[in-house]
LOKE-857471 format. One line per field, with one value per residue: residue number from 1; residue in one letter; chain; x, y, z of N, C-alpha, C, O, CB in turn. Coordinates in steps of 0.2 Angstrom, whole numbers, plus 2048, in hexadecimal, padded with zeros to 3 digits. Atoms other than C-alpha are relative to their C-alpha. Last residue first. Glycine has a CB too. Layout:
<pts>
i (NUM | ...)
aa (A | ...)
ch (A | ...)
nx (X | ...)
ny (Y | ...)
nz (Z | ...)
cax (X | ...)
cay (Y | ...)
caz (Z | ...)
cx (X | ...)
cy (Y | ...)
cz (Z | ...)
ox (X | ...)
oy (Y | ...)
oz (Z | ...)
cbx (X | ...)
cby (Y | ...)
cbz (Z | ...)
</pts>
This chain:
<pts>
i (156 | 155 | 154 | 153 | 152 | 151 | 150 | 149 | 148 | 147 | 146 | 145 | 144 | 143 | 142 | 141 | 140 | 139 | 138 | 137 | 136 | 135 | 134 | 133 | 132 | 131 | 130 | 129 | 128 | 127 | 126 | 125 | 124 | 123 | 122 | 121 | 120 | 119 | 118 | 117 | 116 | 115 | 114 | 113 | 112 | 111 | 110 | 109 | 108 | 107 | 106 | 105 | 104 | 103 | 102 | 101 | 100 | 99 | 98 | 97 | 96 | 95 | 94 | 93 | 92 | 91 | 90 | 89 | 88 | 87 | 86 | 85 | 84 | 83 | 82 | 81 | 80 | 79 | 78 | 77 | 76 | 75 | 74 | 73 | 72 | 71 | 70 | 69 | 68 | 67 | 66 | 65 | 64 | 63 | 62 | 61 | 60 | 59 | 58 | 57 | 56 | 55 | 54 | 53 | 52 | 51 | 50 | 49 | 48 | 47 | 46 | 45 | 44 | 43 | 42 | 41 | 40 | 39 | 38 | 37 | 36 | 35 | 34 | 33 | 32 | 31 | 30 | 29 | 28 | 27 | 26 | 25 | 24 | 23 | 22 | 21 | 20 | 19 | 18 | 17 | 16 | 15 | 14 | 13 | 12 | 11 | 10 | 9 | 8 | 7 | 6 | 5 | 4 | 3 | 2 | 1)
aa (Q | K | P | S | E | E | D | D | E | A | E | D | D | E | D | F | T | R | P | K | V | Y | P | D | E | D | G | A | Y | Q | A | T | R | A | L | A | G | V | E | D | D | R | E | R | A | E | R | L | L | D | D | I | V | R | A | N | E | P | I | A | D | A | I | F | E | L | S | P | T | L | R | A | T | I | N | R | G | V | E | S | R | M | M | G | T | A | A | K | L | A | A | A | S | D | A | R | E | E | D | S | G | Y | V | T | Y | F | I | S | A | H | Q | L | D | G | T | V | Q | V | D | T | I | T | V | F | G | L | R | P | D | R | I | G | R | E | L | R | K | A | V | I | V | K | I | R | D | A | M | K | R | A | R | A | P | D | A | M)
ch (A | A | A | A | A | A | A | A | A | A | A | A | A | A | A | A | A | A | A | A | A | A | A | A | A | A | A | A | A | A | A | A | A | A | A | A | A | A | A | A | A | A | A | A | A | A | A | A | A | A | A | A | A | A | A | A | A | A | A | A | A | A | A | A | A | A | A | A | A | A | A | A | A | A | A | A | A | A | A | A | A | A | A | A | A | A | A | A | A | A | A | A | A | A | A | A | A | A | A | A | A | A | A | A | A | A | A | A | A | A | A | A | A | A | A | A | A | A | A | A | A | A | A | A | A | A | A | A | A | A | A | A | A | A | A | A | A | A | A | A | A | A | A | A | A | A | A | A | A | A | A | A | A | A | A | A)
nx (7FF | 7FA | 801 | 7FC | 803 | 806 | 7FE | 7FD | 805 | 804 | 7FC | 801 | 807 | 7FF | 801 | 805 | 7FE | 805 | 802 | 7FC | 803 | 7FD | 805 | 7FC | 7F9 | 7FE | 804 | 806 | 801 | 804 | 804 | 807 | 802 | 7FF | 805 | 805 | 800 | 802 | 807 | 803 | 800 | 805 | 807 | 801 | 801 | 807 | 804 | 800 | 803 | 808 | 802 | 800 | 805 | 806 | 800 | 802 | 807 | 804 | 801 | 807 | 802 | 803 | 807 | 804 | 807 | 804 | 805 | 807 | 805 | 805 | 7FE | 802 | 7FB | 800 | 800 | 7FA | 7FA | 800 | 7FE | 7F9 | 7FD | 800 | 7FB | 7F9 | 7FE | 7F9 | 7FB | 7FF | 7FC | 7F9 | 7FD | 7FF | 7FA | 7FA | 7FF | 7FE | 7F9 | 7FC | 7FF | 807 | 803 | 804 | 800 | 806 | 800 | 807 | 800 | 806 | 801 | 805 | 801 | 7FE | 7FA | 7FB | 801 | 7FC | 7FF | 7FD | 7FD | 802 | 7FF | 7FD | 800 | 7FD | 803 | 7FF | 806 | 805 | 806 | 802 | 800 | 804 | 7FC | 7FF | 806 | 800 | 7FC | 803 | 805 | 7FD | 7FC | 804 | 803 | 7FB | 7FF | 806 | 800 | 7FB | 803 | 805 | 7FC | 7FD | 805 | 802 | 7FC | 804)
ny (803 | 7FD | 7FE | 804 | 806 | 7FE | 7FE | 806 | 805 | 7FC | 801 | 807 | 800 | 7FE | 7F9 | 7FE | 7FA | 7FB | 800 | 7FB | 7FE | 802 | 806 | 803 | 7FE | 7FA | 7FF | 804 | 805 | 7FE | 805 | 7FF | 7F9 | 7FE | 803 | 7FC | 7F9 | 801 | 801 | 7FA | 7FB | 803 | 7FF | 7F8 | 7FE | 803 | 7FB | 7F9 | 801 | 801 | 7F9 | 7FC | 802 | 7FD | 7F9 | 7FF | 802 | 7FB | 7FA | 7FD | 7FD | 7F9 | 800 | 7FA | 801 | 7FA | 801 | 802 | 7FB | 803 | 807 | 806 | 804 | 800 | 7FA | 7FD | 804 | 800 | 7F9 | 800 | 804 | 7FB | 7FA | 803 | 802 | 7FD | 803 | 807 | 801 | 7FE | 805 | 806 | 7FF | 800 | 807 | 803 | 7FE | 804 | 807 | 804 | 802 | 7FB | 7FF | 7FD | 7FB | 7FD | 7F9 | 7FE | 7F9 | 7FF | 805 | 7FD | 804 | 800 | 804 | 806 | 804 | 806 | 803 | 7FD | 804 | 7FD | 804 | 7FB | 7F9 | 7FC | 801 | 7FA | 803 | 801 | 807 | 803 | 801 | 7FA | 7FF | 805 | 7FD | 7FA | 802 | 804 | 7FB | 7FB | 803 | 800 | 7FA | 7FE | 804 | 7FD | 7F9 | 802 | 802 | 7FA | 7FD | 7FA | 7F9 | 7FA)
nz (7F9 | 7FD | 7F8 | 7FC | 7FF | 7FC | 7FA | 7FD | 7FE | 7FB | 7FA | 7FE | 7FD | 7F9 | 7FF | 7FC | 7FC | 7FE | 7F9 | 7FC | 7FA | 7F9 | 7FE | 7FA | 802 | 7FD | 7F9 | 800 | 7FB | 7FB | 7FC | 801 | 800 | 7F9 | 7FC | 803 | 7FD | 7F9 | 800 | 802 | 7FA | 7FB | 802 | 800 | 7F8 | 7FE | 803 | 7FC | 7FA | 801 | 801 | 7FA | 7FC | 803 | 7FE | 7F9 | 800 | 804 | 7FC | 800 | 7FA | 802 | 7FD | 802 | 802 | 800 | 806 | 7FE | 803 | 804 | 803 | 7FC | 7FD | 7F8 | 7FD | 801 | 7FD | 7F9 | 7FF | 802 | 7FB | 7FA | 802 | 7FF | 7F9 | 7FF | 805 | 7FE | 7F9 | 802 | 804 | 7FC | 7FC | 805 | 801 | 7FA | 7FF | 805 | 7FD | 800 | 806 | 802 | 808 | 803 | 805 | 801 | 803 | 803 | 800 | 805 | 806 | 806 | 802 | 7FA | 7FB | 800 | 7F9 | 801 | 7FA | 7FA | 7FA | 7FB | 7FA | 7FB | 800 | 7FA | 7FB | 802 | 801 | 807 | 802 | 805 | 806 | 802 | 803 | 806 | 805 | 803 | 804 | 806 | 804 | 803 | 805 | 806 | 803 | 803 | 807 | 804 | 803 | 804 | 806 | 803 | 803 | 7FC | 800 | 800)
cax (6CB | 6C4 | 6B9 | 6BD | 6AF | 6B5 | 6C7 | 6C0 | 6B6 | 6C5 | 6CF | 6C1 | 6C1 | 6D4 | 6D2 | 6D9 | 6E3 | 6E1 | 6F0 | 6F1 | 6EC | 6F5 | 6EB | 6F3 | 6EC | 6DB | 6D5 | 6DB | 6E7 | 6E9 | 6F5 | 6FA | 70C | 70E | 708 | 715 | 722 | 71D | 71E | 72F | 735 | 72E | 738 | 748 | 746 | 744 | 754 | 75D | 758 | 75C | 76E | 770 | 76C | 778 | 786 | 783 | 784 | 794 | 79B | 798 | 7AA | 7AD | 7B9 | 7C9 | 7D3 | 7E5 | 7F0 | 7FE | 810 | 81B | 82B | 826 | 82E | 822 | 824 | 828 | 81B | 80E | 812 | 811 | 800 | 7FA | 7FF | 7F6 | 7E6 | 7E5 | 7D7 | 7CD | 7D0 | 7CA | 7BA | 7B6 | 7B9 | 7AD | 79F | 7A1 | 7A0 | 790 | 789 | 78C | 79B | 7A8 | 7AF | 7B3 | 7C0 | 7C3 | 7D3 | 7D3 | 7E5 | 7E9 | 7F8 | 7FD | 7FA | 7EE | 7E4 | 7E7 | 7DA | 7DB | 7D0 | 7C9 | 7D2 | 7CA | 7C6 | 7C1 | 7BE | 7C7 | 7BF | 7CD | 7DA | 7EC | 7EE | 7F2 | 7FF | 7F1 | 7EC | 7FE | 7FE | 7EE | 7F5 | 805 | 7FD | 7F0 | 7FD | 807 | 7F8 | 7F4 | 806 | 806 | 7F5 | 7FC | 80C | 801 | 7F7 | 807 | 807 | 800)
cay (8C0 | 8C7 | 8BD | 8BF | 8C7 | 8D9 | 8D4 | 8CA | 8D9 | 8E5 | 8D8 | 8D8 | 8EB | 8EB | 8E0 | 8CF | 8C8 | 8B6 | 8AE | 8AC | 89D | 89D | 89F | 8B0 | 8B7 | 8AE | 8A1 | 89C | 8AB | 8B3 | 8B0 | 8BD | 8BF | 8AC | 8A7 | 8B2 | 8AB | 899 | 89D | 8A5 | 896 | 88A | 894 | 894 | 881 | 87E | 889 | 87F | 86E | 874 | 87A | 869 | 860 | 86B | 868 | 855 | 855 | 85F | 854 | 844 | 83F | 833 | 825 | 821 | 812 | 811 | 803 | 809 | 809 | 7FF | 804 | 816 | 826 | 82D | 833 | 824 | 81A | 827 | 828 | 815 | 815 | 823 | 818 | 809 | 813 | 81B | 80F | 813 | 825 | 824 | 81B | 827 | 835 | 82E | 82B | 83D | 844 | 83A | 841 | 852 | 85D | 861 | 851 | 84F | 844 | 839 | 82E | 81F | 819 | 807 | 7FF | 80D | 801 | 80E | 810 | 81F | 82C | 839 | 848 | 854 | 850 | 85A | 853 | 85E | 850 | 840 | 836 | 83D | 832 | 837 | 83D | 84F | 859 | 85E | 84C | 848 | 858 | 852 | 840 | 846 | 853 | 847 | 83A | 846 | 84A | 838 | 834 | 842 | 83C | 82A | 831 | 83A | 82A | 821 | 811 | 800)
caz (932 | 922 | 917 | 904 | 8FA | 8FB | 8F5 | 8E6 | 8E1 | 8E1 | 8D7 | 8CA | 8C9 | 8C6 | 8B7 | 8B6 | 8A8 | 8A3 | 89C | 889 | 87F | 86E | 85D | 85A | 849 | 84D | 841 | 82F | 82E | 81D | 80F | 802 | 806 | 80A | 7F9 | 7F0 | 7FC | 7F8 | 7E5 | 7E7 | 7F1 | 7E3 | 7D6 | 7E0 | 7E3 | 7D0 | 7CC | 7D9 | 7D1 | 7C0 | 7C6 | 7CE | 7BE | 7B4 | 7C1 | 7C0 | 7AD | 7AD | 7BB | 7B3 | 7AF | 7A1 | 7A8 | 79F | 7A7 | 7A9 | 7AF | 7BB | 7B5 | 7C1 | 7C9 | 7CB | 7C5 | 7B9 | 7A7 | 79D | 7A5 | 7A2 | 78F | 78E | 797 | 78B | 77C | 784 | 788 | 776 | 770 | 780 | 77E | 76B | 770 | 77E | 772 | 765 | 773 | 779 | 767 | 764 | 775 | 76F | 773 | 781 | 787 | 79A | 7A2 | 7B1 | 7B1 | 7BC | 7C0 | 7C5 | 7CD | 7D9 | 7E8 | 7F0 | 7DF | 7D5 | 7D2 | 7C3 | 7C1 | 7B4 | 7A4 | 796 | 785 | 776 | 769 | 765 | 757 | 74A | 753 | 751 | 763 | 767 | 770 | 77C | 77F | 783 | 78F | 797 | 79A | 7A1 | 7AD | 7B3 | 7B6 | 7C0 | 7CB | 7CE | 7D2 | 7DF | 7E6 | 7E8 | 7F0 | 7FD | 800 | 804 | 7FB | 800)
cx (801 | 800 | 806 | 7FE | 803 | 7FD | 7FA | 802 | 802 | 7FA | 7FD | 804 | 7FF | 7F9 | 800 | 800 | 7FA | 803 | 7FB | 7FD | 804 | 7FC | 802 | 7FC | 804 | 808 | 803 | 7FB | 7FA | 800 | 7FD | 7FC | 7F9 | 7FE | 800 | 7F9 | 7FA | 800 | 7FD | 7F8 | 7FD | 801 | 7FB | 7F9 | 7FF | 7FE | 7F8 | 7FC | 800 | 7FC | 7F8 | 7FE | 7FF | 7F9 | 7F9 | 7FF | 7FD | 7F8 | 7FC | 7FF | 7F9 | 7FD | 7FD | 7F9 | 7FD | 7F9 | 7FC | 7FC | 7F9 | 7FC | 7FB | 802 | 7FD | 805 | 7FF | 801 | 806 | 806 | 800 | 803 | 808 | 804 | 800 | 805 | 807 | 802 | 807 | 805 | 801 | 804 | 807 | 803 | 801 | 806 | 807 | 802 | 803 | 808 | 804 | 802 | 7FA | 7FD | 7FB | 801 | 7F9 | 801 | 7F9 | 800 | 7F9 | 7FE | 7FB | 800 | 803 | 806 | 806 | 7FE | 804 | 800 | 803 | 803 | 7FE | 801 | 804 | 800 | 804 | 7FE | 801 | 7F9 | 7FB | 7FA | 7FD | 801 | 7FC | 804 | 801 | 7FA | 801 | 805 | 7FD | 7FB | 802 | 803 | 7FB | 7FD | 805 | 800 | 7F9 | 800 | 805 | 7FD | 7FB | 804 | 802 | 7FB | 7FE | 804)
cy (804 | 7FD | 802 | 801 | 7FB | 7F9 | 801 | 802 | 7FA | 7FC | 803 | 7FE | 7F9 | 800 | 802 | 808 | 802 | 806 | 805 | 800 | 805 | 802 | 7FE | 7FB | 7FC | 801 | 807 | 802 | 7FC | 7FB | 804 | 7FC | 801 | 808 | 803 | 7FE | 804 | 807 | 800 | 7FF | 806 | 805 | 7FE | 802 | 807 | 802 | 7FE | 805 | 807 | 7FF | 800 | 807 | 804 | 7FD | 803 | 807 | 801 | 7FF | 805 | 806 | 803 | 803 | 807 | 800 | 807 | 7FE | 806 | 7FF | 7FE | 806 | 7FD | 7FA | 7FB | 7FC | 800 | 806 | 803 | 7FD | 801 | 807 | 800 | 7FC | 805 | 805 | 7FD | 7FE | 803 | 7FD | 7F9 | 800 | 801 | 7FA | 7FB | 801 | 7FF | 7F9 | 7FD | 801 | 7FB | 7F9 | 7FC | 7FE | 806 | 801 | 802 | 805 | 803 | 807 | 801 | 808 | 802 | 7FC | 803 | 7FC | 800 | 7FC | 7FA | 7FD | 7F9 | 7FD | 803 | 7FB | 804 | 7FC | 804 | 807 | 804 | 7FF | 805 | 7FC | 7FF | 7F8 | 7FD | 800 | 807 | 802 | 7FB | 803 | 807 | 7FF | 7FD | 805 | 804 | 7FC | 800 | 807 | 802 | 7FD | 803 | 806 | 7FE | 7FE | 807 | 804 | 805 | 806)
cz (805 | 807 | 803 | 807 | 805 | 802 | 805 | 808 | 804 | 803 | 806 | 806 | 803 | 804 | 807 | 800 | 804 | 803 | 801 | 807 | 804 | 806 | 807 | 803 | 805 | 7FE | 802 | 806 | 7FF | 805 | 806 | 805 | 800 | 801 | 807 | 804 | 7FD | 803 | 807 | 800 | 7FE | 806 | 805 | 7FE | 800 | 807 | 802 | 7FD | 804 | 806 | 7FE | 7FF | 807 | 804 | 7FC | 802 | 807 | 800 | 7FC | 803 | 7FF | 807 | 7FE | 802 | 800 | 7FD | 800 | 7F9 | 801 | 7FD | 7FB | 7FC | 805 | 802 | 808 | 804 | 7FE | 803 | 808 | 802 | 7FF | 806 | 806 | 7FE | 800 | 807 | 802 | 7FB | 801 | 807 | 7FF | 7FC | 805 | 804 | 7FC | 7FF | 806 | 801 | 7FB | 802 | 801 | 7F9 | 7FF | 7F9 | 7FE | 7FB | 7FE | 7FE | 7FC | 801 | 7FB | 7FA | 7FA | 7FE | 805 | 806 | 7FF | 807 | 7FE | 807 | 806 | 806 | 806 | 807 | 805 | 800 | 806 | 805 | 7FF | 7FF | 7F9 | 7FF | 7FA | 7F9 | 7FC | 7FC | 7F9 | 7FB | 7FC | 7FB | 7F9 | 7FC | 7FC | 7FA | 7FA | 7FC | 7FC | 7F9 | 7FC | 7FD | 7FB | 7F9 | 7FD | 7FC | 804 | 800)
ox (802 | 7FB | 80C | 7FE | 800 | 7FA | 7FA | 801 | 7FF | 7F9 | 7FD | 802 | 7FC | 7F9 | 800 | 805 | 7F4 | 807 | 7FB | 7F8 | 80A | 7F9 | 7FF | 7F8 | 80A | 80B | 803 | 7F5 | 7F4 | 800 | 7FF | 7F6 | 7F6 | 7FB | 7FA | 7F5 | 7F8 | 7FB | 7F8 | 7F5 | 7F9 | 7FB | 7F6 | 7F6 | 7FB | 7F9 | 7F4 | 7F8 | 7FB | 7F7 | 7F4 | 7FA | 7F9 | 7F5 | 7F6 | 7FA | 7F7 | 7F4 | 7F8 | 7F9 | 7F8 | 7FA | 7FF | 7F5 | 7FD | 7F8 | 7FA | 7FD | 7F7 | 7FA | 7FE | 804 | 7FE | 809 | 7FF | 807 | 80B | 809 | 805 | 808 | 80B | 807 | 806 | 80A | 80B | 808 | 80C | 809 | 806 | 80A | 80C | 808 | 807 | 80B | 80A | 807 | 809 | 80C | 808 | 807 | 7F7 | 801 | 7F5 | 807 | 7F4 | 806 | 7F6 | 801 | 7F8 | 7FE | 7FB | 804 | 808 | 80B | 80B | 7FD | 803 | 802 | 802 | 804 | 801 | 7FC | 809 | 7FB | 80A | 800 | 7FC | 7F6 | 7FA | 7F9 | 7F8 | 807 | 7FE | 803 | 7FE | 7FA | 801 | 803 | 7FC | 7FC | 802 | 801 | 7FA | 7FE | 804 | 7FE | 7FA | 800 | 803 | 7FC | 7FC | 803 | 800 | 7FB | 7F8 | 809)
oy (802 | 7FB | 800 | 807 | 7F7 | 7F9 | 7FF | 7FE | 7F8 | 7FB | 801 | 7FB | 7F8 | 7FE | 7FE | 80B | 802 | 806 | 80A | 7FE | 804 | 808 | 7F9 | 7FC | 7FA | 7FC | 80C | 801 | 7FF | 7F5 | 809 | 7FC | 806 | 80A | 804 | 802 | 808 | 809 | 803 | 804 | 809 | 807 | 802 | 806 | 809 | 804 | 803 | 809 | 808 | 803 | 804 | 80A | 806 | 801 | 807 | 809 | 803 | 803 | 808 | 808 | 806 | 7FF | 80C | 7FB | 80C | 7FA | 809 | 802 | 7F8 | 80B | 7FB | 7FA | 7FB | 7F8 | 805 | 808 | 802 | 7FF | 804 | 808 | 801 | 800 | 807 | 805 | 7FF | 801 | 7FF | 7F9 | 7F7 | 7FE | 7FD | 7F7 | 7F9 | 7FD | 7FA | 7F6 | 7FB | 7FD | 7F7 | 7F8 | 7FC | 7FD | 805 | 802 | 7FF | 80A | 800 | 80C | 7FF | 80A | 800 | 7FD | 800 | 7FE | 803 | 7FF | 7F6 | 800 | 7F6 | 801 | 809 | 7F8 | 807 | 7FD | 803 | 80A | 806 | 804 | 80A | 7F7 | 803 | 7F6 | 7FD | 803 | 808 | 802 | 7FE | 805 | 807 | 800 | 7FF | 806 | 804 | 7FE | 803 | 808 | 802 | 800 | 806 | 807 | 800 | 802 | 809 | 805 | 805 | 807)
oz (80B | 80A | 802 | 809 | 808 | 808 | 80B | 80C | 809 | 809 | 80B | 80A | 808 | 80A | 80B | 800 | 802 | 807 | 7FE | 808 | 805 | 805 | 80A | 807 | 803 | 7FC | 7FE | 805 | 7FD | 804 | 808 | 804 | 803 | 806 | 80A | 806 | 801 | 807 | 809 | 802 | 802 | 809 | 806 | 801 | 804 | 808 | 803 | 801 | 807 | 807 | 801 | 803 | 808 | 805 | 7FF | 805 | 808 | 801 | 7FF | 804 | 7FA | 80A | 800 | 800 | 804 | 7FA | 805 | 7F4 | 800 | 801 | 7F6 | 7F6 | 80B | 7FF | 80B | 805 | 803 | 807 | 80A | 804 | 804 | 809 | 808 | 802 | 804 | 809 | 800 | 7FD | 804 | 806 | 7FF | 7FF | 806 | 804 | 7FD | 801 | 807 | 801 | 7FD | 804 | 807 | 7F4 | 801 | 7F7 | 7FF | 7FB | 7FA | 802 | 7F7 | 806 | 7F5 | 7F5 | 7F7 | 801 | 804 | 80C | 7FA | 80C | 7F9 | 80B | 808 | 808 | 804 | 80A | 807 | 7FB | 809 | 805 | 803 | 7FC | 7F7 | 800 | 7F4 | 7F4 | 7F7 | 7F6 | 7F4 | 7F6 | 7F6 | 7F5 | 7F4 | 7F6 | 7F6 | 7F5 | 7F5 | 7F7 | 7F6 | 7F4 | 7F7 | 7F7 | 7F5 | 7F4 | 7F7 | 7F6 | 806 | 804)
cbx (806 | 7FF | 7FE | 807 | 7FE | 7FB | 804 | 806 | 7FC | 7FE | 807 | 802 | 7FA | 802 | 7F9 | 802 | 802 | 7FB | 806 | 7FF | 7FD | 807 | 801 | 802 | 801 | 800 | 801 | 801 | 801 | 7F9 | 805 | 7FE | 804 | 807 | 7FF | 7FF | 807 | 804 | 7FE | 802 | 807 | 802 | 7FF | 806 | 806 | 7FF | 800 | 808 | 803 | 7FF | 803 | 807 | 800 | 7FF | 806 | 805 | 7FF | 802 | 807 | 7FB | 805 | 7FA | 7FF | 801 | 7FC | 803 | 7FC | 7FD | 801 | 7FC | 801 | 7F8 | 805 | 7F9 | 7FC | 801 | 800 | 7F9 | 7FB | 801 | 7FE | 7F9 | 7FE | 800 | 7FB | 7FF | 7FE | 7F9 | 7FC | 800 | 7FC | 7F9 | 7FF | 7FF | 7FA | 7FB | 801 | 7FE | 7F9 | 7FD | 805 | 803 | 7FF | 7FD | 804 | 7FD | 805 | 7FA | 805 | 7FA | 7FF | 808 | 7FE | 7FD | 7FF | 808 | 7F9 | 807 | 7FB | 7F8 | 807 | 7FC | 804 | 7FD | 7F9 | 808 | 7FF | 7FE | 7FE | 806 | 7FC | 801 | 806 | 803 | 7FA | 800 | 808 | 7FF | 7FA | 803 | 806 | 7FC | 7FC | 806 | 802 | 7FA | 800 | 806 | 7FE | 7FA | 804 | 805 | 7FA | 806 | 801 | 7FB)
cby (7FB | 808 | 7FA | 800 | 7FC | 804 | 806 | 7FD | 7FF | 807 | 803 | 7FB | 802 | 808 | 803 | 7FE | 806 | 7FD | 801 | 807 | 7FA | 801 | 7FA | 806 | 807 | 800 | 7FA | 7F9 | 803 | 803 | 7FB | 7FF | 804 | 7FF | 7F9 | 7FF | 803 | 7FB | 7F9 | 802 | 801 | 7F9 | 7FD | 803 | 7FD | 7F9 | 800 | 803 | 7FB | 7FA | 803 | 800 | 7F8 | 7FD | 804 | 7FD | 7F9 | 801 | 803 | 7FA | 806 | 7FF | 7FF | 802 | 7FC | 805 | 7FA | 806 | 801 | 7FB | 7FC | 800 | 805 | 7FD | 805 | 802 | 7F9 | 7FE | 805 | 7FE | 7F9 | 801 | 804 | 7FB | 7FB | 807 | 802 | 7FC | 804 | 808 | 7FE | 7FE | 807 | 804 | 7FD | 801 | 807 | 801 | 7FD | 800 | 7FD | 807 | 7FA | 806 | 7FD | 802 | 800 | 7FF | 805 | 7FC | 7F9 | 802 | 7F9 | 7FD | 7F9 | 803 | 7FF | 800 | 7FF | 7FF | 7FD | 806 | 7F9 | 806 | 7FF | 7FF | 7F9 | 7FF | 7FC | 7FD | 7FB | 803 | 7FC | 805 | 800 | 7F9 | 800 | 805 | 7FD | 7F9 | 803 | 804 | 7F9 | 7FC | 805 | 800 | 7F9 | 800 | 804 | 7FC | 7FA | 804 | 802 | 804 | 802 | 800)
cbz (7FF | 801 | 803 | 7FE | 7FA | 7FD | 800 | 7FC | 7FA | 7FE | 7FF | 7FA | 7FB | 800 | 7FC | 807 | 7FA | 805 | 804 | 7FD | 804 | 801 | 7FC | 805 | 800 | 808 | 805 | 7FF | 807 | 7FE | 803 | 7F9 | 7FB | 803 | 800 | 7F9 | 7FD | 804 | 7FD | 7F9 | 802 | 802 | 7F9 | 7FC | 804 | 7FE | 7F8 | 800 | 804 | 7FB | 7FA | 804 | 802 | 7F9 | 7FD | 805 | 7FD | 7F9 | 801 | 803 | 802 | 7FB | 807 | 7F9 | 806 | 7FA | 801 | 804 | 7F8 | 804 | 806 | 800 | 804 | 802 | 7FD | 7F8 | 7FC | 803 | 7FD | 7F9 | 801 | 802 | 7FA | 7FA | 803 | 7FF | 7F9 | 7FF | 805 | 7FE | 7FA | 803 | 804 | 7FB | 7FD | 805 | 800 | 7F9 | 801 | 7F9 | 7FC | 7FF | 7FC | 804 | 7FA | 806 | 7FA | 805 | 7FD | 802 | 802 | 802 | 7FF | 806 | 7FE | 800 | 802 | 7FD | 805 | 801 | 800 | 803 | 7FF | 800 | 802 | 802 | 801 | 7F9 | 807 | 7FC | 805 | 7F9 | 801 | 805 | 804 | 803 | 803 | 806 | 803 | 803 | 804 | 806 | 802 | 803 | 805 | 805 | 802 | 803 | 806 | 803 | 801 | 805 | 805 | 801 | 7F8 | 806)
</pts>
């Protein structure tokens, strides 16, 4: 089991290596505008999961996924030449769902904001169903009532 700090450093290094290699270009016309978002390396440094996003339509995403899968061996060779580890980790490209998740969260927040506005509008025009203050209050005695009570009480 490797040190978690070393695994993180290796993940960062793999991210840079793969991103630079994609920037220089791969001779595959299917590859679209790919961005490497994150890399996670297992604790034993034997496997790296590379998360990426593709700008474009669903067809372009599928084509880019196929191009990255085809280029996995070449990318692993590039990583092996540029890291200082005894063994080169296997690579796996995984489409990152961050943009879709962000879009869903934005839609949910917009819907919640609209519902809050509707509730606020209803609250401004709402009226009480009963008394404004439905709580029982303690009885208050008038001064006249206290004076009558004093007259009725027997004196010793």
